[in-house]
N, C-alpha and C positions, 0 to 999 in steps of 0.2 A: 406882605409882612403879616405875621400872626398877631391877632388882637387877644389880649388876655382878659378873661372873665374870672373874677374871684369866686372860687367854689370851695366848699368843704370836701376835699378829695382825700381818699385814703393814702397812706404812705406810698411814695413813688416806688419804693423797693418791692412792695407786695402787689404783684400783678393780679393775683387771685382776688384780693380785696377790691381792687379797682374794677375787676370784672363783675363782681357782685353788686357794686354800687353804681348801677346804671339808671338813666332816666328812661322811663317807659311811657310817659304821658306827654302828648303833644302840648297840653296846657302848661305843664311844668317846664318843658323845654323852652317855650316862648317866654314864660315868666323869668326864667334864669337869664335870658338874653335881653330882657326889657324890650321885647318886640310886641307891639300892639297887634292883637289878633283882629284883623279885618274880617269881613264876611267870607272871603275866599279861604282864609286860613282856618276859620272856624268850621267851614263846610268840609274841610279835609280831615277833621279829627276821626271820623268814622272809618277812614281807610286803614286804621290800625287793626280792624277786624279782618281785612284782607291779608295783611302782613304786619306783624307786630312792630311797634316802634321800640328801638333799643339803641341807646347812645351812651357811651362812657363819658364821665365828666371830664376826663383828660382831653377828650376830643372837643367837647363843648367849649373848653377854655380857650381854644384857638379860633372861635367864631367871633365875628364883630358884633358887639352889643348894639341893639336897636336897628339892625339891618335885616329886614325880612328876606332880602335877596342874597344874603351871604352865601358864597358858593359851597361852603362846608355844610351849612344848615340845609341848603336845597337838596343835598344828597341824602339826607336822613329824615327830613320832616314829611309827615304824611300829607297827601294832597288829594283833593277831590278828583283830580285828573286820573287817579288810579282806578276809578270806576268805569272809565271809558273802555269799551271793547273795540279796539281799533282793528280794522281788517288787516290780515296778515300777521297778527300777533297771537301767540299761543302760550300755553302753560309749560310747554316743553320745546323751546325753540331750537335746541341743539340735539333733539332726539336722544336724550341720555337716560330715559327711564327704563332701559333694558340693559342691566349690567350683566357681565359674563358670570360673575358670582356676586353675592351681596357686597356692595361697597366698592367694587372694582370695575372700572370702565376701560376696556381695551379698544380704544377708538383708532389708534395709530399703530403702524406696524411694529416699531421698535420701542414703544413706550406705552405704559399703562398708568391709569390715574386711580389712586387709592383715596377714597373718601374717608379720611381719618376721623373726622368729627363732623357732626351735622350742624352744630351751633356756630354762631359768630359773635364776636365782641360787639359789633355794630351791625344793624340791619340797614343796608343801603337800598334805597327805594327802586333802583334800576337793576337789582340783582337778577341774573338770568336763572338762578336756581331758587327763586322765591316760592315756587310751587313744587319743588323737588320732593319726592316721597322719602324723606330721611328716615321715617319710621321703619321702612323696609330695607334700609341700608345703614343700620346702626354701626357706629364706630366702637366696636368692643373687641376684646381679644379673640373671641370665637370667630367672628367674621374676618378679623385680620389674619388669623391662622389659615382660614380657607383661601383668602386672597393670596397669601404668601405661597401656598401650595400650588396655586395656579401659576404664579410668577416663576416658581422654580421649574415648572413643567414646560415653560415656553422660552426656549433659549434665544428666540429672536428678540426678546426684550433686553435692552441694555440700560434703560432709564426708567425710573419710577417717579411719578409726580404725586406728591402729597397735596391733596386738595380737600374741599369740604363743601359747605360750611367753611370752617377755617381750621387747618391742621394744627396750628399752634395753640388751639384750645385744648389740645392734649397736654397733659402734665409732662414734666421733664422725664420722669421715670418711664412713662408710656412711650415717648419718642425714643428714648434710649433703647427700649426693648425692640421697637420696630426697626431702628437703624441696625441694631446688632443682627437681627434676622436677615435683613437685606445684605449685610456685609458677608453673610455665609453663603450667598447665592453667587456663584462665580461669574455668571454672565451679566450681572448687574454692575455697572460702572459708575452711574451717576444717580444722584437723588436731587430732585428739584422740588422746592417747597414754595407753594403759592400762598401768600398770607397778607391780610390787612392788619393783623394784630400789631406788628412792629410800629406802624404809623399811628394806630389808634391808641395803643397802650405800649409805649416804648419799653416800659419796665418788663415786658414779656421776655426780652432778651436777657435772660439771667446768666450769671457766671457759669452755672452748671451746664446750661444749654450751649454756651459758647465753647466751653471745654469739650463737650461731647462732639460738637461739629469739628473742632480742631483735631480731635483724635481719630476721626473716621477715616477708613481706607477708601471711602467713596468720594467722588468729586461732588461737593455740595454747592448748590445754587439756591439763592433765595430770591424769589420774584415778588417784590412789593406791589401792592395795588394802591396807587396814589394818583389822584386826579387833579390836584391843584397845589400850587406852591405854598399856600397858606397852611396846608396840613403839616409841613415840615418845620420842626422846631429843634432846639439845641439838644434835647433828650434823644430825639430820633437820630440826629447826626452822630452823637456819642455812641449810640447802640450800633450804628452801621460801621463806625470805625473799629469797634471791638470785633465785629464779624469779619471785616476785611483782614484784620491782623490774624484771625483764625483761619484764613485761607478760603473763606466763602466768597463765591462770585455773586455780586449784587446787581440785580436787574430790576426794572419796573415796567409794569404794563398799566395803561390807563384806558378809560372808556371815554369816548368823545360824547359829551353830555350837554344838551341844550341848557343854557343858563348857568353853566358851571365853568366850562373850559372851551367854549365853541368859538374861539378866535385865536389867531396866530400868536399874538403877543402874550396871552395867558399861557399858551403851551410853551412858548419860549422861556417864560419865567419859570415854568415847571421844570423844563429840561435843565436850565441853569442851576436851579435849587437842588435837583437830583444829583447832577454831576458834582456840585460842591460837597454833597454828602457822600460821594464815592459810589453812586448808583448810576448805572447806565440805562437811559431810556431805551426800552426794548420793543414794545408794541403799543400802538394806539388803536384800540378796537372801535369800530363802529358798533352802535348799540345792538345787542342781541334782541330780537323781536319778542320779548317776553310780555305776556299780558299784564297790564297795569303800569307799564313804563313808557308808553308811546309818547308822552309829553317830553321825554328826554331826547327824542330822536333828532339826529342831524342827517340830512340826506346825503347820498354819495357824492353828488356834484359839489355841494357845499363843503363836504369833508375834503375833497381833493383840492378845492380852492384854498382852504385853510392850510393844508399841508404844503402847497406850492409857496405860499407866503412864509410859512415857517422855515423853509429851506433858505430863505434870504436873511433870516434873523439869527440863526445859530450855526455852529460848525456841524459838518456832516455826521460826526460821531454822536451828536446829541439829538439827531432826528429819529424818532421812533418809526417803525414800519407801520403803515396804515393797513389794517387787515380786518377781515371778518371771519367768524366761524360759521360754517354751514353744516347742518346736521347730516351725518352720513359721509361727509367728505374726509379723505385720508390725511388732510392737513389744514392749517389755516389758509385762507385765500387772500393774498395781497391785493390791494386795490391799486391799479395802475394810475399814476398821477397824470398821464397824458403829456409828459414833457417832450418837447420837440427839439431836435438838434438843428442848429442853423448852419 
């Protein structure tokens, strides 16, 4: 259940105002939540030099006041553990820093990933692109045009994935232009958008955006990035209902995170909350081994054990696929749960 923190937040209708009014100081974040900063929390403040702290107030409003272990807070608060250089963790765990053209990754045979925008509404401390060279892959019309020319020249592509950063950081008129260009390429059938913005700032799902999605000749899919049931509120559910009515397929992918959702009951609660909002649990990723996030790691055997327990708590259609991404591989790699038939 979400806990409400009273904050002076911009109008819920104006997502750009909410985007501009973010908390960037660990001290301010803890103060807003009435969390006493112990030595460990204070020691983590300098981690914002490694990766900036950025949290919209609408997301803070769902955190539990006074709880330093709140699962939403843990996802965004700087930690001294980010300074640990753990073996096997790197700045480019998925080997993505070599794009075919600026801002376009053609990692899989039939689909390519367009980095629409480099920024995000919220900086999640476990982000696998926290070290990505966005300066070399700027989301602008010149780079988009180059990427679209590549897409048009590769008929094996039938799906484009909007990613980032967060692609919904692009304004409605920019997304309209991109969608229109893709609609003119005959071999592109599907557009998949991966975004955390609808859960962080539900007001991002504007009437204009819903109308454009509804009018598209492409099959539209929105993959939300939600890790805990407490993130889901009435505003998000209303936004998802409007998208469903517009014909958008709604999915979710989560990351298995130590101290956030690393038990079966928490994941069951998430699956139920997602399904109640009309969103299908799609993937549960084991952590990408990005430098600065090792403290979130859940080992493979523990992950399998959690998933086996989850199977007993929810219906099969609410069980996400446990998977990992491996740099250079042609697809995500499912983790076998080791289930035995009797």
